C-alpha positions, 0 to 999 in steps of 0.5 A: 816519025818517031816522038821519042827522044834522048836529051843529053845534059851535063851537070855537076855530079852533086846536082845529077841525082836531084835534077834526074829524080825531079825530072822523072817525078814530074813525068817530063822523063820516062828514065835518066841515066847518069854517067859520072866522071865525063871530062868537059873541056870548053871556052867560057868567057874567053877561057878554056876550062875543063871540069869533071861532070855527070852526063844525064841521058834523059829519055823523053818525047818531042810532044813535051820538049818546051817543058822538059828543056824549060824545067831543066834550065829552071833547075840547072845550076849553070847559067847556059846549061847543055841541053841537046835533044836527039830523036830515037829512030829505032828501039825496042817497041815494048821499051818505047811503049813503057817510055810513052806511058810514063810521059805526061804529054799535058805538060806541052799545054801547061804554063805550070809554076814549078817553084816548090 
């Protein structure tokens, strides 16, 4: 079974670059694509809301899912951020090898405090 994953995270456009950079700098993600101009329509606290957001496509590994999702929740501005993980079933082998080389799997076993 493949270990590589893509996580989908929406966030305000103003926060997208900082969130993406943090994940890559901390080796929780090999790459994050930022897709601007996403319109989200959702129900929140009984009301229909509509927001312009950025969608982050985060390439990472199942081995560090706990650390990755915890870190996103810590630095994300929303109370309940969207953090959805999908497995990568197939992919360009050299790309997947590179992806795995950029991820620090020891995150999975650490209880590091990320407050800088």
